[in-house]
N, C-alpha and C positions, 0 to 999 in steps of 0.2 A: 588661399594664402593671401595675407595682407599685402597691399602694394608696396609698402615700404620694405617688407621683407624680400620682395622680388627684386627691388632695386639694389638692396644690400647684397643679395646673392649674386646679381649680375656683376656688381663692382668687384666682389671677392674673386669671381671667375676671371675677370679681366686682369686683376692684380696678379693672380697666379700665372696667367699666361705671360704677362710682362716679365715676371721673375724667371720663367723658364727661358724666354727669349734672351735675357740678360746673362743668365748663368750657362746657357748651352755653349757659347763660344769658349767659356773657360774650360768646360769638360772636354770640348774638341781639342783645345790647346794641349791640355794635360795628356790626352790620349795620343798625341802625335809622337812619332819616333824621335829619338834624340838628334841633336844637331847644334849648330852654333847660333842658331837664331834665338834672340832674346824672347823669353816667354811673354813678356809684357807686350812686345812688339808683335808677336804671333797672335796674341789675343786681340790686340787692336786691329790687326788685318782681318781677322775672322769676323769680328763684330761690324767692321766698317762695310765689308763687301757682302756679308750674309744676312745681317740682322737689323742694321739701322733702318732700312726701309719698313721692316715689320714693327719696330719699336715706334717709328713715327705714326704708322697706321693705327696701332693699338692706342697710342696716346690720343690721337685725334678722335678715335672711337669713344674712348672713356670720356673725353672732354664733351663730346656731343651728347652723350647719354646724361651726363651730369647737367648740362645746360637745359636739356629737354625736361629732366625731372624738376629742375628748379622753376622753369618757366610754367610747368603744369602742376606745381605743388598744390595750388588751391583747388584745382579740379580733382586731383587724386585724393586729397584729404576729405573732400565732401563725399566722394564716392566711397571712401573707406568707412566714413561715419554713417553712410546711408542716409544722409540729411537731404531728402529729395526736394522739399520746398526750397532750401537754400541753393541746391544745385540747380533747380530750374530757374531761380533768379539769376544765378551766375551766368548760365547759358543763354538766357534772354538778352542779357547785356552783350554777350559775345556775338549773338546772331542778329538781333533786331537793331542794336545800337551801332555795333561795329561792322555789321554786314558780313560776318564770317559764316556763311552758309555751307560749312564743310560737312562731309558725310558723318564725321565723328560727332560734331556738335548737334546736328539735326537728329541723329539717332538717339543720342543721350538725352536731349530735351524731349523728344517724344516719349521715350521710355520713362522719364521722370514724370511727365504728365499722367501717363497711364498708371503708374504706381500710386499716385495720389488721387486717382479717379477724376482727373480734370480732362474729360474726353473732348469737350468743346475746344479747349486750348490746342489739342493735338490737330484738330481739324483747321484751326486758325493758323497753326504753324505750317500745315500742309499747303493752305492757300497762299501764304506769303512765300514759301519755298517754290511753289509753282510759278509765281510771278518773277522771282529773282534767279532761281537756279533749278529749272524743271527736271534736270537730269537726276536730281536727288530723290525724286518721288518714286521711280521704279526700284531704287536701292532700299527704300524703306516701306515698301508696299504693305508688308505684313503688320507693321506698326500702325500705319495709317488706317488700314482696314480694320484692325483690331479695335480701334477707337470707335468705329461705326457700330461693331458688334456689341461692344460693352455699353454703348450708348443706347442700344435698342433699335438702331436703324438698320434692320436686317436686309430689307430690299435694296437699300442704298449700298450696303456693304457688298452684297452679291454682285450688283452692277460694277461697283469700283474694282473688285477683284477680277471680274471677267474682263474689264477693260485694260488691266495690267498684265495679263498672262503673257502676252507676246513682247512685253517691254522689260519685265523683271529679269533679275539674275537667273541664269540656268539652274543654280543650285536651289532657288526658291520656287521654281515653277510648279512643282507638284504640290507644294505647300499652298501656294496661291490658288491652284485649282481646287484643292481640298477645302480651303476656307470659303471659296466661292459656293461649293456644294453645301457646306455647313450653314452658310448665311441663308441659302435657299430653303434648307430644312427648317431653320428657325422662323422664317417668314411664312412657312406653311406651303411652299411651293414644292410639294412632294414629287409631283410629275416631272418637273425640271431637274430636281436633285438626283433622282433615281439613275438615269443613264451614266452620270459622271461617277457616282459612287460604285456602280457596277464595274465600270472600266477601271477605276483606281484599285478596287479590290482584287481584280484579275491581273492587272499589268504593272502596277506601281513597283518600283525598285526600292522603295523605302518601307521597311517592315512596320513602322509605326503608322504610316498613312494607310497601308494595307489593312492593318488591324482595325484602325478607327472606321475606315470605309465599310469593312465587313460587319463590324458591330452595328452601325447605324442601318445597314440593310436588314440585319437581324432584328434589332430592337424597335425600329420605327417604320422603315419603308415597306417591310414585308406585310405589315398590318394595313397599310394604306394603298398598296400597289394593286393594279389590275392583273399584274403577273407575279403574284406572291411566290409561286413555285421557283421562278427564276431568281428572285431575291434571296430566297432561302438557300438555293444551290450555290449561288455565288458567295454568299456569306460564309458558308462551310468551306468553299474553296479558298477564300481569303484567309480564313482561320487556319487552315492547313498550311498555307504558304508562309504565314508568320512562324508557326511552330517549326517548319522545315528550315527557315532562315535563322532563327534565334535559339532553337532547341529547347531552352528552358526559361523559367521566369527570371533567373539571375541575369541572363543575357538581355532580356527585355529591360530589366532595371537599369543595367549598364547603358543601354541605348538611350533611355529617357535621361539618365544622368548627364549624358553628353549634351543634351539640349536643355538642361535644367535652368540655365540663366536666360533663355529666350522668352520674351514676354508673351509671344503667341502660343507657346506651350503652356505657360502658366495659366492663361485664361481658359484652357480646356483641360486642366489638371483633373478635374472631377471625372470627365469622360475617359481620360487616359487610364485612370485607376479602375474604372468600370471595365474597360477593354482588357486590361491585365487579368482581372478576376475571371472574365468571361472566357478568355483564350486558355488560360492555364489552370483554372480551377472550376470552370463551368461545366 
C-alpha cells in the first residue's frame, strides 16, 4: 500500500476515534434516568471528567503524526516513487552533511546503494558509520555484508559476517551465520562451510534457513565433501524439517512473502526459488 494511503487511513481512524469520544458523553447523558439536572449540564460534566483527557491525548497524537508526515514528506515521496538515486542523494545530505547517522537513515542509504548496484558506496558508508556511530554496524550487518557478496569479495564477506555474529541483533543471528556459510561456499572454502550448513540444517528454527542449508548440502557440498553420506543424510533431514514445519508450498510462499522487501533475501532469490522446487516438487 502506498505511503500516502497509509497516512490517510491513520488520520481517518483517529478522526473516528475522536468522534466517538465526543459523542459518547452525549449517549451516556441521554441514557441516564430522569431528573432535574439540565441535560447540557450533565453532558458537560461527563465530558469534563471522563473524556477531555482522552480528547487532548488524541489531538496531540494526531498533531504529532501530521508533523511527522510533513517533516518526512520528501523522504516518503522518494520512497513511493522508488527514485533510488535521488533518495541516495537526499540521505547523503542527511547523514554526511548534517551528521544524522540514525538507524533509519543508514539502513535506507545502504539499501538504496544496493538497489543501484553501488557496492563500494555501501562500504564507504560503513566506514564512516564505524567512525561516527559504530553501534549502527551490527544493526545493519546483513546490508553491509551483502555489499561484499555482490561485489565479489566472498572471503572478506565471510570474515565480516563471522566477526558480527555475537554483535548483531538476536533476530538476525541465524541469517548472519547462514550468509557467513554462503560466503565461504562462494569463495570455494567448502570444508569450512560444511559444518555450519550441517548444523543449521539440523537445528535452525527458521524454515527458510533450514531449507537453504539442506539444499546446498545436497547440491554442492555432498559432491565436495569427504563425508558425502553425512551431507546427504542431513540434507534429507533438513528437507523433512521444512515440510514438517510449513506443510505445503503455499506456506513456503507466504513465509518468503513476509521477507520479500529484505535486500538480503532479494540477492539470493534465485536460490530461494531453487529450494522451493527441490523441497516441494523435487
